[in-house]
C-alpha positions in Angstrom: 185.8 122.7 107.7 184.0 125.6 109.7 180.5 126.9 108.6 179.1 130.1 108.8 175.6 130.8 108.2 173.8 134.2 107.8 170.9 134.9 109.9 168.5 134.2 107.9 169.8 130.6 107.8 170.7 130.4 111.3 167.2 131.6 112.4 165.9 128.8 110.0 167.9 126.1 111.4 167.3 127.3 114.7 163.9 127.9 114.7 164.1 131.4 115.9 163.4 134.8 114.0 166.0 136.9 111.9 164.3 139.9 114.5 164.8 137.7 117.2 168.5 137.4 116.4 168.9 141.2 116.5 167.4 141.8 120.1 170.0 139.0 121.0 172.9 140.9 119.6 171.6 144.5 120.9 171.2 142.7 124.4 175.1 141.4 124.0 173.7 137.9 124.4 175.5 137.0 121.5 177.7 138.9 119.2 177.7 138.0 115.4 180.9 138.2 113.1 181.0 140.5 110.7 182.6 140.1 106.8 184.2 143.0 105.4 181.3 144.6 103.4 179.7 144.5 107.6 176.9 141.5 106.8 176.4 139.3 109.9 177.7 136.1 110.1 177.2 133.1 112.5 179.7 130.7 113.3 180.4 127.6 115.6 181.0 129.7 118.7 177.7 132.0 117.7 175.6 129.0 117.5 176.4 127.5 120.6 175.6 130.8 122.5 172.3 130.8 120.2 171.4 127.5 121.8 172.1 128.4 125.2 170.0 131.2 125.1 167.4 129.7 123.7 167.6 126.8 126.2 167.4 129.4 128.7 164.9 131.2 127.1 162.6 127.6 127.5 162.9 127.7 131.0 161.0 130.7 131.1 164.1 132.9 131.7 163.7 136.7 131.0 165.9 138.4 128.6 168.0 140.2 131.1 167.8 137.2 133.4 169.3 134.9 130.2 172.2 137.6 130.3 172.9 137.2 134.2 173.1 133.9 134.2 175.5 133.5 130.9 177.6 135.9 133.2 177.7 133.9 135.8 175.1 135.4 138.0 172.2 133.3 138.5 170.9 134.8 142.0 167.3 134.7 141.2 167.4 131.2 138.9 165.5 129.1 141.8 162.8 131.9 142.1 162.3 131.4 138.1 162.8 127.7 137.7 160.1 127.4 140.4 157.7 129.9 138.8 158.4 127.9 135.5 157.5 124.2 137.0 153.9 125.7 138.3 153.1 126.2 134.8 154.2 123.0 133.3 152.4 121.0 136.6 148.9 123.3 135.7 149.8 122.4 131.8 150.3 119.0 132.3 147.2 118.5 134.4 145.0 120.0 131.2 147.1 118.3 129.1 146.1 115.0 131.0 142.4 115.8 131.7 141.6 116.5 127.5 144.0 112.7 126.9 141.2 111.4 129.1 138.6 112.8 127.3 140.2 111.6 124.0 140.7 107.7 125.4 136.9 108.0 126.4 135.7 108.9 122.5 138.1 106.3 121.4 136.9 103.5 123.5 133.5 104.2 122.2 134.4 104.5 119.1 136.5 101.1 119.0 133.3 99.7 120.6 131.2 100.6 117.6 129.0 103.3 119.0 127.9 106.1 117.0 128.3 109.8 118.3 125.4 112.0 117.6 126.2 115.7 116.7 126.0 117.1 119.9 128.4 114.8 121.6 130.3 115.1 118.7 130.6 119.1 118.7 131.4 118.4 122.8 134.1 116.0 121.9 135.7 118.7 120.0 135.4 121.2 122.6 136.7 119.1 125.0 139.8 118.3 123.3 140.8 121.5 121.5 142.6 123.7 124.1 142.0 127.5 123.1 145.3 129.5 122.4 146.4 131.5 125.6 145.2 135.5 125.2 147.2 138.1 125.4 146.6 138.9 128.9 147.5 135.0 130.2 150.6 135.6 127.7 151.5 138.7 129.9 151.2 137.0 133.1 154.2 134.9 132.0 156.0 138.3 131.7 155.1 139.7 134.7 156.4 136.5 136.6 159.7 136.8 134.9 160.1 140.6 135.9 158.2 140.6 138.9 158.7 138.9 142.4 155.7 137.2 144.3 155.8 140.6 146.6 155.3 142.8 143.8 152.5 140.4 141.8 150.8 140.1 144.6 150.1 144.0 144.9 149.6 144.4 141.5 145.7 145.8 140.8 145.0 145.4 137.1 142.1 147.7 137.1 139.3 148.2 134.7 139.9 146.8 131.3 137.5 149.5 129.7 139.8 152.2 131.2 143.2 150.5 129.8 141.3 149.8 126.4 140.6 153.3 125.9 144.1 154.7 126.6 145.4 152.3 124.0 143.2 153.3 121.7 143.7 156.8 122.7 147.5 155.9 122.4 147.6 154.3 118.9 145.3 157.2 117.4 148.6 159.5 118.6 150.5 157.6 117.1 148.7 156.8 114.2 148.6 160.7 113.6 151.9 161.7 114.6 151.0 163.8 117.7 154.4 165.5 118.4 155.5 164.1 121.6 155.6 167.8 123.5 152.1 168.5 122.2 149.2 169.2 124.6 147.1 166.2 123.6 150.2 163.9 123.7 151.3 165.2 127.5 147.5 164.9 128.9 147.6 161.4 127.8 150.9 160.9 129.4 149.0 162.3 132.9 146.4 159.7 132.5 148.5 157.3 131.7 150.6 157.9 134.9 147.8 157.7 136.7 146.5 154.8 135.7 149.7 152.5 135.7 150.3 154.0 139.3 146.3 152.6 140.2 147.9 149.3 138.9 151.1 149.4 141.4 150.4 151.2 144.2 152.9 154.1 142.8 156.0 151.8 143.4 158.5 153.0 141.0 160.3 149.5 141.3 156.9 147.8 139.8 156.6 150.4 137.3 160.0 149.7 136.1 159.6 145.9 136.4 156.3 146.1 134.7 157.2 148.0 131.9 160.5 146.0 131.5 157.9 142.9 131.4 156.0 145.0 128.3 159.3 145.8 126.7 160.3 142.0 126.1 157.1 140.8 125.3 156.4 143.3 122.4 160.1 142.7 121.6 159.5 138.7 121.1 155.9 138.8 120.1 155.4 135.7 117.9 152.1 137.3 116.8 149.5 134.0 117.6 148.1 135.9 120.6 147.9 140.0 119.2 149.2 142.3 122.2 147.3 145.4 122.5 150.1 147.4 121.8 154.0 147.0 119.4 156.7 148.5 119.1 155.5 151.9 118.0 153.2 152.4 120.8 156.2 151.8 123.2 158.5 153.5 121.3 156.1 156.5 121.4 155.3 156.5 125.5 159.1 156.3 125.8 159.4 159.7 123.7 156.3 161.1 125.5 158.4 160.5 128.7 161.6 162.3 127.1 159.6 165.0 126.3 157.6 165.6 129.8 158.0 169.1 130.9 157.4 168.6 134.6 160.2 166.6 136.1 159.0 165.9 139.5 156.7 163.1 138.1 157.0 159.7 137.8 158.0 157.7 134.7 155.3 155.9 133.2 155.1 152.2 133.5 
């Protein structure tokens, strides 16, 4: 007998989240069944498709690339896998380094040595890898959406500038300032200037960077908080829609 699962149960069994399932559905990666009352159900075909999506995501593909791969279009798959291979090799080297230190400490303990407080602190520091920062996490998304040539052209700029702009953006969102208000549109102009400084004014890089942030916010798991969330992304989109000067580039 075929089993049909609710979104909550499907997410639990696959190690995903209900939010992620909704994103996959919105992008057309999976199409759940519907009951007569409109409730979503996931049967065998949908579970198989979700396994495919999660497997490709585990290889480092973006959701857009996964959509292309499942539709038979894999033009950039080799580049993506090469990037993922490099990241995995770097991670393996770090793990090997930590393992060497762990084995050295265990050997000393087995020999009856007593570690001093200073040595214990050093051992803890050497064997505990810090969680990735949001900047490190974002580089993974940039590698998914930008080619090597585009990545080489990026000029991130000073963190103080972006932290100030992001703080201002959050204030506009929190105070529910109308997107067509003077203060909001003035902020948008400065946001565009800062974005163009990063991309060199290349509209394609701006679009790809925006796609990277969009996916990062959608998939954000919360263990390395991003500086902006969905509310801020939605507000930036509203600012662009309300912009009165048609000749300006799209914000990234």
